[in-house]
mmCIF file of the N, C-alpha and C atoms, coordinates in Angstrom:
data_MODEL
# 
_entry.id   MODEL 
# 
loop_
_atom_site.group_PDB 
_atom_site.id 
_atom_site.type_symbol 
_atom_site.label_atom_id 
_atom_site.label_alt_id 
_atom_site.label_comp_id 
_atom_site.label_asym_id 
_atom_site.label_entity_id 
_atom_site.label_seq_id 
_atom_site.pdbx_PDB_ins_code 
_atom_site.Cartn_x 
_atom_site.Cartn_y 
_atom_site.Cartn_z 
_atom_site.occupancy 
_atom_site.B_iso_or_equiv 
_atom_site.pdbx_formal_charge 
_atom_site.auth_seq_id 
_atom_site.auth_comp_id 
_atom_site.auth_asym_id 
_atom_site.auth_atom_id 
_atom_site.pdbx_PDB_model_num 
ATOM 1   N N  . UNK A 1 1  ? 7.548   -4.530  17.061  1.00 0.00 ? 1  UNK A N  1 
ATOM 2   C CA . UNK A 1 1  ? 6.899   -4.387  18.347  1.00 0.00 ? 1  UNK A CA 1 
ATOM 3   C C  . UNK A 1 1  ? 5.393   -4.288  18.132  1.00 0.00 ? 1  UNK A C  1 
ATOM 4   N N  . UNK A 1 2  ? 4.660   -5.022  18.892  1.00 0.00 ? 2  UNK A N  1 
ATOM 5   C CA . UNK A 1 2  ? 3.207   -4.932  18.805  1.00 0.00 ? 2  UNK A CA 1 
ATOM 6   C C  . UNK A 1 2  ? 2.685   -4.286  20.092  1.00 0.00 ? 2  UNK A C  1 
ATOM 7   N N  . UNK A 1 3  ? 1.630   -3.527  19.910  1.00 0.00 ? 3  UNK A N  1 
ATOM 8   C CA . UNK A 1 3  ? 1.001   -2.833  21.029  1.00 0.00 ? 3  UNK A CA 1 
ATOM 9   C C  . UNK A 1 3  ? -0.493  -3.082  20.961  1.00 0.00 ? 3  UNK A C  1 
ATOM 10  N N  . UNK A 1 4  ? -1.070  -3.606  22.029  1.00 0.00 ? 4  UNK A N  1 
ATOM 11  C CA . UNK A 1 4  ? -2.514  -3.816  21.998  1.00 0.00 ? 4  UNK A CA 1 
ATOM 12  C C  . UNK A 1 4  ? -3.250  -2.476  21.969  1.00 0.00 ? 4  UNK A C  1 
ATOM 13  N N  . UNK A 1 5  ? -4.273  -2.413  21.131  1.00 0.00 ? 5  UNK A N  1 
ATOM 14  C CA . UNK A 1 5  ? -5.107  -1.209  21.048  1.00 0.00 ? 5  UNK A CA 1 
ATOM 15  C C  . UNK A 1 5  ? -6.567  -1.626  21.031  1.00 0.00 ? 5  UNK A C  1 
ATOM 16  N N  . UNK A 1 6  ? -7.434  -0.758  21.500  1.00 0.00 ? 6  UNK A N  1 
ATOM 17  C CA . UNK A 1 6  ? -8.868  -1.022  21.480  1.00 0.00 ? 6  UNK A CA 1 
ATOM 18  C C  . UNK A 1 6  ? -9.433  -0.393  20.209  1.00 0.00 ? 6  UNK A C  1 
ATOM 19  N N  . UNK A 1 7  ? -10.055 -1.214  19.374  1.00 0.00 ? 7  UNK A N  1 
ATOM 20  C CA . UNK A 1 7  ? -10.633 -0.754  18.119  1.00 0.00 ? 7  UNK A CA 1 
ATOM 21  C C  . UNK A 1 7  ? -12.127 -1.029  18.104  1.00 0.00 ? 7  UNK A C  1 
ATOM 22  N N  . UNK A 1 8  ? -12.844 -0.200  17.395  1.00 0.00 ? 8  UNK A N  1 
ATOM 23  C CA . UNK A 1 8  ? -14.271 -0.373  17.219  1.00 0.00 ? 8  UNK A CA 1 
ATOM 24  C C  . UNK A 1 8  ? -14.560 -1.718  16.538  1.00 0.00 ? 8  UNK A C  1 
ATOM 25  N N  . UNK A 1 9  ? -15.547 -2.437  17.025  1.00 0.00 ? 9  UNK A N  1 
ATOM 26  C CA . UNK A 1 9  ? -15.875 -3.749  16.464  1.00 0.00 ? 9  UNK A CA 1 
ATOM 27  C C  . UNK A 1 9  ? -16.230 -3.674  14.985  1.00 0.00 ? 9  UNK A C  1 
ATOM 28  N N  . UNK A 1 10 ? -16.902 -2.617  14.574  1.00 0.00 ? 10 UNK A N  1 
ATOM 29  C CA . UNK A 1 10 ? -17.279 -2.470  13.163  1.00 0.00 ? 10 UNK A CA 1 
ATOM 30  C C  . UNK A 1 10 ? -16.039 -2.330  12.281  1.00 0.00 ? 10 UNK A C  1 
ATOM 31  N N  . UNK A 1 11 ? -15.027 -1.605  12.757  1.00 0.00 ? 11 UNK A N  1 
ATOM 32  C CA . UNK A 1 11 ? -13.781 -1.460  12.003  1.00 0.00 ? 11 UNK A CA 1 
ATOM 33  C C  . UNK A 1 11 ? -13.079 -2.804  11.864  1.00 0.00 ? 11 UNK A C  1 
ATOM 34  N N  . UNK A 1 12 ? -13.007 -3.546  12.955  1.00 0.00 ? 12 UNK A N  1 
ATOM 35  C CA . UNK A 1 12 ? -12.343 -4.853  12.934  1.00 0.00 ? 12 UNK A CA 1 
ATOM 36  C C  . UNK A 1 12 ? -13.081 -5.810  11.995  1.00 0.00 ? 12 UNK A C  1 
ATOM 37  N N  . UNK A 1 13 ? -14.390 -5.813  12.044  1.00 0.00 ? 13 UNK A N  1 
ATOM 38  C CA . UNK A 1 13 ? -15.172 -6.690  11.171  1.00 0.00 ? 13 UNK A CA 1 
ATOM 39  C C  . UNK A 1 13 ? -14.988 -6.295  9.706   1.00 0.00 ? 13 UNK A C  1 
ATOM 40  N N  . UNK A 1 14 ? -14.995 -5.012  9.433   1.00 0.00 ? 14 UNK A N  1 
ATOM 41  C CA . UNK A 1 14 ? -14.773 -4.540  8.068   1.00 0.00 ? 14 UNK A CA 1 
ATOM 42  C C  . UNK A 1 14 ? -13.383 -4.941  7.584   1.00 0.00 ? 14 UNK A C  1 
ATOM 43  N N  . UNK A 1 15 ? -12.374 -4.799  8.443   1.00 0.00 ? 15 UNK A N  1 
ATOM 44  C CA . UNK A 1 15 ? -11.006 -5.199  8.084   1.00 0.00 ? 15 UNK A CA 1 
ATOM 45  C C  . UNK A 1 15 ? -10.925 -6.701  7.836   1.00 0.00 ? 15 UNK A C  1 
ATOM 46  N N  . UNK A 1 16 ? -11.674 -7.481  8.604   1.00 0.00 ? 16 UNK A N  1 
ATOM 47  C CA . UNK A 1 16 ? -11.682 -8.935  8.405   1.00 0.00 ? 16 UNK A CA 1 
ATOM 48  C C  . UNK A 1 16 ? -12.222 -9.277  7.027   1.00 0.00 ? 16 UNK A C  1 
ATOM 49  N N  . UNK A 1 17 ? -13.321 -8.628  6.647   1.00 0.00 ? 17 UNK A N  1 
ATOM 50  C CA . UNK A 1 17 ? -13.960 -8.898  5.354   1.00 0.00 ? 17 UNK A CA 1 
ATOM 51  C C  . UNK A 1 17 ? -13.059 -8.443  4.206   1.00 0.00 ? 17 UNK A C  1 
ATOM 52  N N  . UNK A 1 18 ? -12.570 -7.198  4.264   1.00 0.00 ? 18 UNK A N  1 
ATOM 53  C CA . UNK A 1 18 ? -11.677 -6.691  3.218   1.00 0.00 ? 18 UNK A CA 1 
ATOM 54  C C  . UNK A 1 18 ? -10.398 -7.520  3.152   1.00 0.00 ? 18 UNK A C  1 
ATOM 55  N N  . UNK A 1 19 ? -9.871  -7.866  4.317   1.00 0.00 ? 19 UNK A N  1 
ATOM 56  C CA . UNK A 1 19 ? -8.643  -8.659  4.376   1.00 0.00 ? 19 UNK A CA 1 
ATOM 57  C C  . UNK A 1 19 ? -8.801  -10.021 3.722   1.00 0.00 ? 19 UNK A C  1 
ATOM 58  N N  . UNK A 1 20 ? -9.929  -10.667 3.952   1.00 0.00 ? 20 UNK A N  1 
ATOM 59  C CA . UNK A 1 20 ? -10.177 -11.965 3.314   1.00 0.00 ? 20 UNK A CA 1 
ATOM 60  C C  . UNK A 1 20 ? -10.142 -11.838 1.803   1.00 0.00 ? 20 UNK A C  1 
ATOM 61  N N  . UNK A 1 21 ? -10.716 -10.766 1.288   1.00 0.00 ? 21 UNK A N  1 
ATOM 62  C CA . UNK A 1 21 ? -10.795 -10.577 -0.161  1.00 0.00 ? 21 UNK A CA 1 
ATOM 63  C C  . UNK A 1 21 ? -9.421  -10.440 -0.806  1.00 0.00 ? 21 UNK A C  1 
ATOM 64  N N  . UNK A 1 22 ? -8.458  -9.899  -0.058  1.00 0.00 ? 22 UNK A N  1 
ATOM 65  C CA . UNK A 1 22 ? -7.119  -9.682  -0.617  1.00 0.00 ? 22 UNK A CA 1 
ATOM 66  C C  . UNK A 1 22 ? -6.061  -10.548 0.073   1.00 0.00 ? 22 UNK A C  1 
ATOM 67  N N  . UNK A 1 23 ? -6.517  -11.565 0.788   1.00 0.00 ? 23 UNK A N  1 
ATOM 68  C CA . UNK A 1 23 ? -5.639  -12.553 1.429   1.00 0.00 ? 23 UNK A CA 1 
ATOM 69  C C  . UNK A 1 23 ? -4.706  -11.930 2.466   1.00 0.00 ? 23 UNK A C  1 
ATOM 70  N N  . UNK A 1 24 ? -5.255  -11.029 3.277   1.00 0.00 ? 24 UNK A N  1 
ATOM 71  C CA . UNK A 1 24 ? -4.516  -10.449 4.395   1.00 0.00 ? 24 UNK A CA 1 
ATOM 72  C C  . UNK A 1 24 ? -5.222  -10.824 5.686   1.00 0.00 ? 24 UNK A C  1 
ATOM 73  N N  . UNK A 1 25 ? -4.452  -10.944 6.750   1.00 0.00 ? 25 UNK A N  1 
ATOM 74  C CA . UNK A 1 25 ? -5.058  -11.136 8.066   1.00 0.00 ? 25 UNK A CA 1 
ATOM 75  C C  . UNK A 1 25 ? -5.731  -9.819  8.473   1.00 0.00 ? 25 UNK A C  1 
ATOM 76  N N  . UNK A 1 26 ? -6.592  -9.894  9.466   1.00 0.00 ? 26 UNK A N  1 
ATOM 77  C CA . UNK A 1 26 ? -7.265  -8.686  9.944   1.00 0.00 ? 26 UNK A CA 1 
ATOM 78  C C  . UNK A 1 26 ? -6.252  -7.635  10.413  1.00 0.00 ? 26 UNK A C  1 
ATOM 79  N N  . UNK A 1 27 ? -5.256  -8.008  11.233  1.00 0.00 ? 27 UNK A N  1 
ATOM 80  C CA . UNK A 1 27 ? -4.276  -6.992  11.636  1.00 0.00 ? 27 UNK A CA 1 
ATOM 81  C C  . UNK A 1 27 ? -3.494  -6.412  10.449  1.00 0.00 ? 27 UNK A C  1 
ATOM 82  N N  . UNK A 1 28 ? -3.140  -7.243  9.481   1.00 0.00 ? 28 UNK A N  1 
ATOM 83  C CA . UNK A 1 28 ? -2.405  -6.743  8.307   1.00 0.00 ? 28 UNK A CA 1 
ATOM 84  C C  . UNK A 1 28 ? -3.275  -5.807  7.471   1.00 0.00 ? 28 UNK A C  1 
ATOM 85  N N  . UNK A 1 29 ? -4.581  -6.072  7.408   1.00 0.00 ? 29 UNK A N  1 
ATOM 86  C CA . UNK A 1 29 ? -5.473  -5.171  6.674   1.00 0.00 ? 29 UNK A CA 1 
ATOM 87  C C  . UNK A 1 29 ? -5.547  -3.816  7.371   1.00 0.00 ? 29 UNK A C  1 
ATOM 88  N N  . UNK A 1 30 ? -5.626  -3.824  8.695   1.00 0.00 ? 30 UNK A N  1 
ATOM 89  C CA . UNK A 1 30 ? -5.649  -2.565  9.444   1.00 0.00 ? 30 UNK A CA 1 
ATOM 90  C C  . UNK A 1 30 ? -4.329  -1.825  9.262   1.00 0.00 ? 30 UNK A C  1 
ATOM 91  N N  . UNK A 1 31 ? -3.206  -2.546  9.277   1.00 0.00 ? 31 UNK A N  1 
ATOM 92  C CA . UNK A 1 31 ? -1.907  -1.917  9.025   1.00 0.00 ? 31 UNK A CA 1 
ATOM 93  C C  . UNK A 1 31 ? -1.869  -1.301  7.625   1.00 0.00 ? 31 UNK A C  1 
ATOM 94  N N  . UNK A 1 32 ? -2.423  -2.014  6.643   1.00 0.00 ? 32 UNK A N  1 
ATOM 95  C CA . UNK A 1 32 ? -2.456  -1.504  5.270   1.00 0.00 ? 32 UNK A CA 1 
ATOM 96  C C  . UNK A 1 32 ? -3.253  -0.201  5.224   1.00 0.00 ? 32 UNK A C  1 
ATOM 97  N N  . UNK A 1 33 ? -4.434  -0.196  5.820   1.00 0.00 ? 33 UNK A N  1 
ATOM 98  C CA . UNK A 1 33 ? -5.251  1.021   5.832   1.00 0.00 ? 33 UNK A CA 1 
ATOM 99  C C  . UNK A 1 33 ? -4.513  2.162   6.527   1.00 0.00 ? 33 UNK A C  1 
ATOM 100 N N  . UNK A 1 34 ? -3.817  1.869   7.613   1.00 0.00 ? 34 UNK A N  1 
ATOM 101 C CA . UNK A 1 34 ? -3.084  2.912   8.333   1.00 0.00 ? 34 UNK A CA 1 
ATOM 102 C C  . UNK A 1 34 ? -1.954  3.465   7.470   1.00 0.00 ? 34 UNK A C  1 
ATOM 103 N N  . UNK A 1 35 ? -1.254  2.591   6.757   1.00 0.00 ? 35 UNK A N  1 
ATOM 104 C CA . UNK A 1 35 ? -0.165  3.025   5.878   1.00 0.00 ? 35 UNK A CA 1 
ATOM 105 C C  . UNK A 1 35 ? -0.693  3.899   4.757   1.00 0.00 ? 35 UNK A C  1 
ATOM 106 N N  . UNK A 1 36 ? -1.759  3.437   4.098   1.00 0.00 ? 36 UNK A N  1 
ATOM 107 C CA . UNK A 1 36 ? -2.349  4.212   2.999   1.00 0.00 ? 36 UNK A CA 1 
ATOM 108 C C  . UNK A 1 36 ? -2.864  5.551   3.528   1.00 0.00 ? 36 UNK A C  1 
ATOM 109 N N  . UNK A 1 37 ? -3.504  5.549   4.669   1.00 0.00 ? 37 UNK A N  1 
ATOM 110 C CA . UNK A 1 37 ? -4.023  6.780   5.258   1.00 0.00 ? 37 UNK A CA 1 
ATOM 111 C C  . UNK A 1 37 ? -2.923  7.763   5.608   1.00 0.00 ? 37 UNK A C  1 
ATOM 112 N N  . UNK A 1 38 ? -1.826  7.257   6.152   1.00 0.00 ? 38 UNK A N  1 
ATOM 113 C CA . UNK A 1 38 ? -0.697  8.129   6.502   1.00 0.00 ? 38 UNK A CA 1 
ATOM 114 C C  . UNK A 1 38 ? -0.108  8.773   5.247   1.00 0.00 ? 38 UNK A C  1 
ATOM 115 N N  . UNK A 1 39 ? 0.056   7.990   4.181   1.00 0.00 ? 39 UNK A N  1 
ATOM 116 C CA . UNK A 1 39 ? 0.581   8.522   2.917   1.00 0.00 ? 39 UNK A CA 1 
ATOM 117 C C  . UNK A 1 39 ? -0.408  9.521   2.322   1.00 0.00 ? 39 UNK A C  1 
ATOM 118 N N  . UNK A 1 40 ? -1.697  9.198   2.357   1.00 0.00 ? 40 UNK A N  1 
ATOM 119 C CA . UNK A 1 40 ? -2.725  10.089  1.797   1.00 0.00 ? 40 UNK A CA 1 
ATOM 120 C C  . UNK A 1 40 ? -2.765  11.427  2.532   1.00 0.00 ? 40 UNK A C  1 
ATOM 121 N N  . UNK A 1 41 ? -2.624  11.413  3.839   1.00 0.00 ? 41 UNK A N  1 
ATOM 122 C CA . UNK A 1 41 ? -2.625  12.671  4.595   1.00 0.00 ? 41 UNK A CA 1 
ATOM 123 C C  . UNK A 1 41 ? -1.411  13.527  4.253   1.00 0.00 ? 41 UNK A C  1 
ATOM 124 N N  . UNK A 1 42 ? -0.272  12.893  4.040   1.00 0.00 ? 42 UNK A N  1 
ATOM 125 C CA . UNK A 1 42 ? 0.946   13.634  3.710   1.00 0.00 ? 42 UNK A CA 1 
ATOM 126 C C  . UNK A 1 42 ? 0.977   14.078  2.249   1.00 0.00 ? 42 UNK A C  1 
ATOM 127 N N  . UNK A 1 43 ? 0.214   13.394  1.399   1.00 0.00 ? 43 UNK A N  1 
ATOM 128 C CA . UNK A 1 43 ? 0.218   13.658  -0.048  1.00 0.00 ? 43 UNK A CA 1 
ATOM 129 C C  . UNK A 1 43 ? -1.208  13.668  -0.579  1.00 0.00 ? 43 UNK A C  1 
ATOM 130 N N  . UNK A 1 44 ? -2.006  14.674  -0.254  1.00 0.00 ? 44 UNK A N  1 
ATOM 131 C CA . UNK A 1 44 ? -3.423  14.674  -0.640  1.00 0.00 ? 44 UNK A CA 1 
ATOM 132 C C  . UNK A 1 44 ? -3.665  14.670  -2.146  1.00 0.00 ? 44 UNK A C  1 
ATOM 133 N N  . UNK A 1 45 ? -2.649  14.976  -2.930  1.00 0.00 ? 45 UNK A N  1 
ATOM 134 C CA . UNK A 1 45 ? -2.808  14.981  -4.387  1.00 0.00 ? 45 UNK A CA 1 
ATOM 135 C C  . UNK A 1 45 ? -2.746  13.572  -4.986  1.00 0.00 ? 45 UNK A C  1 
ATOM 136 N N  . UNK A 1 46 ? -2.336  12.582  -4.211  1.00 0.00 ? 46 UNK A N  1 
ATOM 137 C CA . UNK A 1 46 ? -2.224  11.209  -4.715  1.00 0.00 ? 46 UNK A CA 1 
ATOM 138 C C  . UNK A 1 46 ? -3.566  10.485  -4.577  1.00 0.00 ? 46 UNK A C  1 
ATOM 139 N N  . UNK A 1 47 ? -3.938  9.756   -5.607  1.00 0.00 ? 47 UNK A N  1 
ATOM 140 C CA . UNK A 1 47 ? -5.141  8.918   -5.535  1.00 0.00 ? 47 UNK A CA 1 
ATOM 141 C C  . UNK A 1 47 ? -4.809  7.629   -4.790  1.00 0.00 ? 47 UNK A C  1 
ATOM 142 N N  . UNK A 1 48 ? -5.848  6.919   -4.392  1.00 0.00 ? 48 UNK A N  1 
ATOM 143 C CA . UNK A 1 48 ? -5.649  5.617   -3.743  1.00 0.00 ? 48 UNK A CA 1 
ATOM 144 C C  . UNK A 1 48 ? -4.866  4.693   -4.666  1.00 0.00 ? 48 UNK A C  1 
ATOM 145 N N  . UNK A 1 49 ? -5.239  4.651   -5.941  1.00 0.00 ? 49 UNK A N  1 
ATOM 146 C CA . UNK A 1 49 ? -4.557  3.776   -6.901  1.00 0.00 ? 49 UNK A CA 1 
ATOM 147 C C  . UNK A 1 49 ? -3.074  4.126   -7.014  1.00 0.00 ? 49 UNK A C  1 
ATOM 148 N N  . UNK A 1 50 ? -2.762  5.412   -6.996  1.00 0.00 ? 50 UNK A N  1 
ATOM 149 C CA . UNK A 1 50 ? -1.368  5.848   -7.071  1.00 0.00 ? 50 UNK A CA 1 
ATOM 150 C C  . UNK A 1 50 ? -0.600  5.397   -5.828  1.00 0.00 ? 50 UNK A C  1 
ATOM 151 N N  . UNK A 1 51 ? -1.199  5.547   -4.670  1.00 0.00 ? 51 UNK A N  1 
ATOM 152 C CA . UNK A 1 51 ? -0.538  5.144   -3.427  1.00 0.00 ? 51 UNK A CA 1 
ATOM 153 C C  . UNK A 1 51 ? -0.275  3.644   -3.419  1.00 0.00 ? 51 UNK A C  1 
ATOM 154 N N  . UNK A 1 52 ? -1.253  2.858   -3.806  1.00 0.00 ? 52 UNK A N  1 
ATOM 155 C CA . UNK A 1 52 ? -1.081  1.407   -3.830  1.00 0.00 ? 52 UNK A CA 1 
ATOM 156 C C  . UNK A 1 52 ? -0.003  1.020   -4.846  1.00 0.00 ? 52 UNK A C  1 
ATOM 157 N N  . UNK A 1 53 ? 0.011   1.694   -5.986  1.00 0.00 ? 53 UNK A N  1 
ATOM 158 C CA . UNK A 1 53 ? 1.040   1.428   -6.999  1.00 0.00 ? 53 UNK A CA 1 
ATOM 159 C C  . UNK A 1 53 ? 2.428   1.757   -6.465  1.00 0.00 ? 53 UNK A C  1 
ATOM 160 N N  . UNK A 1 54 ? 2.557   2.862   -5.749  1.00 0.00 ? 54 UNK A N  1 
ATOM 161 C CA . UNK A 1 54 ? 3.844   3.221   -5.160  1.00 0.00 ? 54 UNK A CA 1 
ATOM 162 C C  . UNK A 1 54 ? 4.289   2.190   -4.117  1.00 0.00 ? 54 UNK A C  1 
ATOM 163 N N  . UNK A 1 55 ? 3.363   1.731   -3.295  1.00 0.00 ? 55 UNK A N  1 
ATOM 164 C CA . UNK A 1 55 ? 3.693   0.711   -2.296  1.00 0.00 ? 55 UNK A CA 1 
ATOM 165 C C  . UNK A 1 55 ? 4.111   -0.594  -2.967  1.00 0.00 ? 55 UNK A C  1 
ATOM 166 N N  . UNK A 1 56 ? 3.413   -0.961  -4.045  1.00 0.00 ? 56 UNK A N  1 
ATOM 167 C CA . UNK A 1 56 ? 3.762   -2.178  -4.780  1.00 0.00 ? 56 UNK A CA 1 
ATOM 168 C C  . UNK A 1 56 ? 5.153   -2.043  -5.400  1.00 0.00 ? 56 UNK A C  1 
ATOM 169 N N  . UNK A 1 57 ? 5.431   -0.884  -5.982  1.00 0.00 ? 57 UNK A N  1 
ATOM 170 C CA . UNK A 1 57 ? 6.743   -0.648  -6.591  1.00 0.00 ? 57 UNK A CA 1 
ATOM 171 C C  . UNK A 1 57 ? 7.850   -0.726  -5.546  1.00 0.00 ? 57 UNK A C  1 
ATOM 172 N N  . UNK A 1 58 ? 7.603   -0.153  -4.385  1.00 0.00 ? 58 UNK A N  1 
ATOM 173 C CA . UNK A 1 58 ? 8.594   -0.198  -3.309  1.00 0.00 ? 58 UNK A CA 1 
ATOM 174 C C  . UNK A 1 58 ? 8.861   -1.644  -2.876  1.00 0.00 ? 58 UNK A C  1 
ATOM 175 N N  . UNK A 1 59 ? 7.806   -2.445  -2.775  1.00 0.00 ? 59 UNK A N  1 
ATOM 176 C CA . UNK A 1 59 ? 7.961   -3.851  -2.394  1.00 0.00 ? 59 UNK A CA 1 
ATOM 177 C C  . UNK A 1 59 ? 8.723   -4.632  -3.465  1.00 0.00 ? 59 UNK A C  1 
ATOM 178 N N  . UNK A 1 60 ? 8.418   -4.349  -4.739  1.00 0.00 ? 60 UNK A N  1 
ATOM 179 C CA . UNK A 1 60 ? 9.129   -5.021  -5.832  1.00 0.00 ? 60 UNK A CA 1 
ATOM 180 C C  . UNK A 1 60 ? 10.618  -4.666  -5.804  1.00 0.00 ? 60 UNK A C  1 
ATOM 181 N N  . UNK A 1 61 ? 10.931  -3.405  -5.570  1.00 0.00 ? 61 UNK A N  1 
ATOM 182 C CA . UNK A 1 61 ? 12.330  -2.980  -5.504  1.00 0.00 ? 61 UNK A CA 1 
ATOM 183 C C  . UNK A 1 61 ? 13.043  -3.658  -4.333  1.00 0.00 ? 61 UNK A C  1 
ATOM 184 N N  . UNK A 1 62 ? 12.374  -3.740  -3.180  1.00 0.00 ? 62 UNK A N  1 
ATOM 185 C CA . UNK A 1 62 ? 12.969  -4.389  -2.013  1.00 0.00 ? 62 UNK A CA 1 
ATOM 186 C C  . UNK A 1 62 ? 13.225  -5.869  -2.265  1.00 0.00 ? 62 UNK A C  1 
ATOM 187 N N  . UNK A 1 63 ? 12.403  -6.475  -3.138  1.00 0.00 ? 63 UNK A N  1 
ATOM 188 C CA . UNK A 1 63 ? 12.560  -7.898  -3.466  1.00 0.00 ? 63 UNK A CA 1 
ATOM 189 C C  . UNK A 1 63 ? 13.548  -8.109  -4.611  1.00 0.00 ? 63 UNK A C  1 
ATOM 190 N N  . UNK A 1 64 ? 14.135  -7.024  -5.124  1.00 0.00 ? 64 UNK A N  1 
ATOM 191 C CA . UNK A 1 64 ? 15.094  -7.143  -6.210  1.00 0.00 ? 64 UNK A CA 1 
ATOM 192 C C  . UNK A 1 64 ? 14.472  -7.303  -7.580  1.00 0.00 ? 64 UNK A C  1 
ATOM 193 N N  . UNK A 1 65 ? 13.176  -7.046  -7.672  1.00 0.00 ? 65 UNK A N  1 
ATOM 194 C CA . UNK A 1 65 ? 12.455  -7.171  -8.948  1.00 0.00 ? 65 UNK A CA 1 
ATOM 195 C C  . UNK A 1 65 ? 12.538  -5.858  -9.715  1.00 0.00 ? 65 UNK A C  1 
ATOM 196 N N  . UNK A 1 66 ? 13.730  -5.517  -10.150 1.00 0.00 ? 66 UNK A N  1 
ATOM 197 C CA . UNK A 1 66 ? 13.951  -4.258  -10.851 1.00 0.00 ? 66 UNK A CA 1 
ATOM 198 C C  . UNK A 1 66 ? 14.278  -4.520  -12.314 1.00 0.00 ? 66 UNK A C  1 
ATOM 199 N N  . UNK A 1 67 ? 13.824  -3.641  -13.164 1.00 0.00 ? 67 UNK A N  1 
ATOM 200 C CA . UNK A 1 67 ? 14.131  -3.711  -14.586 1.00 0.00 ? 67 UNK A CA 1 
ATOM 201 C C  . UNK A 1 67 ? 14.796  -2.392  -14.964 1.00 0.00 ? 67 UNK A C  1 
ATOM 202 N N  . UNK A 1 68 ? 16.001  -2.453  -15.558 1.00 0.00 ? 68 UNK A N  1 
ATOM 203 C CA . UNK A 1 68 ? 16.648  -1.200  -15.930 1.00 0.00 ? 68 UNK A CA 1 
ATOM 204 C C  . UNK A 1 68 ? 15.858  -0.468  -17.010 1.00 0.00 ? 68 UNK A C  1 
ATOM 205 N N  . UNK A 1 69 ? 15.844  0.844   -16.906 1.00 0.00 ? 69 UNK A N  1 
ATOM 206 C CA . UNK A 1 69 ? 15.164  1.663   -17.901 1.00 0.00 ? 69 UNK A CA 1 
ATOM 207 C C  . UNK A 1 69 ? 16.188  2.064   -18.950 1.00 0.00 ? 69 UNK A C  1 
ATOM 208 N N  . UNK A 1 70 ? 15.830  1.894   -20.211 1.00 0.00 ? 70 UNK A N  1 
ATOM 209 C CA . UNK A 1 70 ? 16.712  2.270   -21.308 1.00 0.00 ? 70 UNK A CA 1 
ATOM 210 C C  . UNK A 1 70 ? 16.162  3.514   -21.975 1.00 0.00 ? 70 UNK A C  1 
ATOM 211 N N  . UNK A 1 71 ? 16.993  4.549   -22.013 1.00 0.00 ? 71 UNK A N  1 
ATOM 212 C CA . UNK A 1 71 ? 16.586  5.781   -22.666 1.00 0.00 ? 71 UNK A CA 1 
ATOM 213 C C  . UNK A 1 71 ? 16.758  5.635   -24.174 1.00 0.00 ? 71 UNK A C  1 
ATOM 214 N N  . UNK A 1 72 ? 15.840  6.205   -24.904 1.00 0.00 ? 72 UNK A N  1 
ATOM 215 C CA . UNK A 1 72 ? 15.907  6.204   -26.363 1.00 0.00 ? 72 UNK A CA 1 
ATOM 216 C C  . UNK A 1 72 ? 16.967  7.208   -26.782 1.00 0.00 ? 72 UNK A C  1 
ATOM 217 N N  . UNK A 1 73 ? 17.941  6.762   -27.618 1.00 0.00 ? 73 UNK A N  1 
ATOM 218 C CA . UNK A 1 73 ? 19.010  7.660   -28.059 1.00 0.00 ? 73 UNK A CA 1 
ATOM 219 C C  . UNK A 1 73 ? 18.492  8.742   -28.992 1.00 0.00 ? 73 UNK A C  1 
ATOM 220 N N  . UNK A 1 74 ? 17.444  8.464   -29.726 1.00 0.00 ? 74 UNK A N  1 
ATOM 221 C CA . UNK A 1 74 ? 16.926  9.426   -30.697 1.00 0.00 ? 74 UNK A CA 1 
ATOM 222 C C  . UNK A 1 74 ? 15.772  10.187  -30.053 1.00 0.00 ? 74 UNK A C  1 
ATOM 223 N N  . UNK A 1 75 ? 16.065  11.363  -29.524 1.00 0.00 ? 75 UNK A N  1 
ATOM 224 C CA . UNK A 1 75 ? 15.036  12.156  -28.861 1.00 0.00 ? 75 UNK A CA 1 
ATOM 225 C C  . UNK A 1 75 ? 14.279  13.074  -29.816 1.00 0.00 ? 75 UNK A C  1 
ATOM 226 N N  . UNK A 1 76 ? 14.559  12.987  -31.119 1.00 0.00 ? 76 UNK A N  1 
ATOM 227 C CA . UNK A 1 76 ? 13.891  13.862  -32.081 1.00 0.00 ? 76 UNK A CA 1 
ATOM 228 C C  . UNK A 1 76 ? 12.596  13.262  -32.602 1.00 0.00 ? 76 UNK A C  1 
ATOM 229 N N  . UNK A 1 77 ? 12.268  12.074  -32.235 1.00 0.00 ? 77 UNK A N  1 
ATOM 230 C CA . UNK A 1 77 ? 11.039  11.449  -32.724 1.00 0.00 ? 77 UNK A CA 1 
ATOM 231 C C  . UNK A 1 77 ? 9.824   12.072  -32.176 1.00 0.00 ? 77 UNK A C  1 
# 
């Protein structure tokens, strides 16, 4: 569902520029910022890089790009 909202022109222009750099549309860039901001507010101990890594990992898992983790049998090393 999409809902029209009124946004500051400077924010939209900034999203357009940032979005171009990472191949996102302006609305998708604003959605990305909103997602990262929501996660950051709920988890202030996470860095931006950590949040982006978590989002990337979640997307990879949803796409079936999983690699099984193998535990080392010899834990005395």
